[in-house]
Structures are given as structure tokens and as C-alpha cells.
C-alpha positions in Angstrom: 8.9 -29.4 54.4 9.2 -30.5 50.9 6.3 -30.6 48.4 5.7 -33.7 46.3 6.3 -31.8 43.0 9.6 -30.2 44.1 10.7 -27.3 46.2 10.5 -23.6 45.4 14.1 -23.4 44.2 13.7 -26.2 41.7 10.5 -24.6 40.4 12.2 -21.2 40.0 15.1 -22.7 38.1 12.8 -24.7 35.9 10.7 -21.6 35.0 13.8 -19.6 34.3 15.0 -22.2 31.8 11.7 -21.9 29.9 11.4 -18.2 29.9 12.1 -16.7 26.5 12.8 -13.1 25.7 10.1 -11.1 24.0 10.7 -10.9 20.3 9.9 -8.1 17.9 6.9 -8.8 15.7 7.6 -9.5 12.1 6.7 -6.7 9.7 3.5 -8.6 8.7 2.4 -8.9 12.3 2.5 -5.2 13.0 -0.9 -3.6 13.4 -2.0 -1.1 10.8 -3.9 2.1 11.2 -6.4 4.1 9.2 -3.6 5.7 7.1 -2.2 2.4 5.9 -5.7 1.1 5.1 -6.4 4.3 3.1 -3.2 3.8 1.1 -4.3 0.3 0.2 -7.9 1.4 -0.7 -6.5 4.2 -2.9 -4.4 1.7 -4.8 -7.4 -0.5 -5.2 -9.4 2.5 -6.6 -6.6 3.1 -9.1 -6.5 -0.5 -10.1 -10.3 -0.5 -10.5 -10.1 2.7 -12.7 -7.3 1.0 -14.7 -9.8 -1.9 -15.3 -7.5 -4.4 -13.4 -10.3 -5.4 -11.0 -14.0 -6.0 -11.7 -16.6 -4.5 -9.4 -17.1 -7.6 -7.3 -13.4 -8.1 -6.6 -12.9 -4.4 -5.9 -15.8 -4.4 -3.4 -14.4 -7.5 -1.6 -10.9 -6.2 -1.5 -12.0 -2.8 -0.2 -14.1 -4.4 2.6 -11.1 -6.6 3.5 -8.8 -3.6 3.6 -11.0 -1.7 6.0 -11.3 -4.9 8.2 -7.5 -5.6 8.2 -5.8 -5.3 11.5 -2.2 -6.2 10.5 0.1 -5.6 7.6 -0.1 -9.3 6.8 -3.8 -9.0 6.2 -3.4 -5.9 4.1 -0.5 -6.9 1.9 -2.2 -9.6 -0.2 -4.9 -7.2 -1.2 -2.6 -5.3 -3.5 0.2 -7.8 -4.0 -0.9 -8.8 -7.5 -1.2 -5.2 -8.7 1.5 -3.1 -10.2 3.2 -0.8 -7.7 2.5 2.3 -9.6 0.0 3.5 -12.2 0.9 3.0 -15.8 2.9 5.7 -17.5 0.8 8.0 -19.6 1.3 7.8 -23.3 3.1 10.8 -24.8 2.1 12.5 -28.0 3.7 11.2 -31.2 6.7 13.1 -32.5 4.7 14.3 -35.5 2.3 16.2 -33.2 5.1 18.5 -32.1 5.6 21.8 -33.9 8.1 21.4 -36.7 9.0 25.0 -37.2 9.8 28.0 -35.1 6.7 29.7 -36.5 4.5 26.9 -35.3 6.2 26.8 -31.9 5.6 30.6 -31.5 1.9 30.2 -32.4 1.5 27.4 -30.0 3.1 29.3 -27.1 0.9 32.3 -27.9 -2.2 30.1 -27.6 -0.9 28.8 -24.2 -0.4 32.3 -23.0 -3.9 33.3 -24.1 -5.3 30.3 -22.2 -3.4 31.2 -19.1 -4.5 34.8 -19.3 -8.2 33.7 -19.5 -8.0 31.8 -16.3 
């Protein structure tokens, strides 16, 4: 007995033609955990301390970071920030001891400071 919409063999073949293999999620679709959220929040704290974000934007981004479920939701929160903190400025060359005597005196002060701690 044949059905009006086709027999079982036809339905099985038709379904097999439309079945697709499961695909790996893209990097942005992967779920994030607490550790990834904390990395983003720490970067936001650094950016706030560097005066790159005002308090309102900082609060919004931190809230979004804690609510993020995927890397795609987390990535835009730090995308416009530098990857690392700025390099600290070094002392000008003139601040360095110019003679052996000055260098010995400075090392002596450093040793005294270490001995006191």
C-alpha cells in the first residue's frame, strides 16, 4: 500500500539528501567561561585606569562582559582598546649616575633599602 506523499524508501532518500554534517562552530560562536570574562574585565579596568574609558562606558562594558555567553559577544568590548598597557616612561639619561663614585653611592643606598626591609 502506497501513501499519497510517497513511500518510505523515497522519504528516506529525500531526507538523506538534505542531511548536512555537523560543522564546527566559528571561533566567535564558542561559549566563554568565567576565566575569559575576567580577562576582558581586567583589560577594561586597565583601560579605565589609563583614562581610555569614562565611568559610564566602563560600567556598561563590564556589565556586558559578565553577561556575555560567546566569544563574539565578548570580543567587541575590548576591540577598540590597545592590546597591552602603554610602556612606562624611562628616566632621562641625565638622571643616571655619570661617574663611578655616584654609581657606588647609589648602589649603597639600594643595599641599605634592601637591608631595612
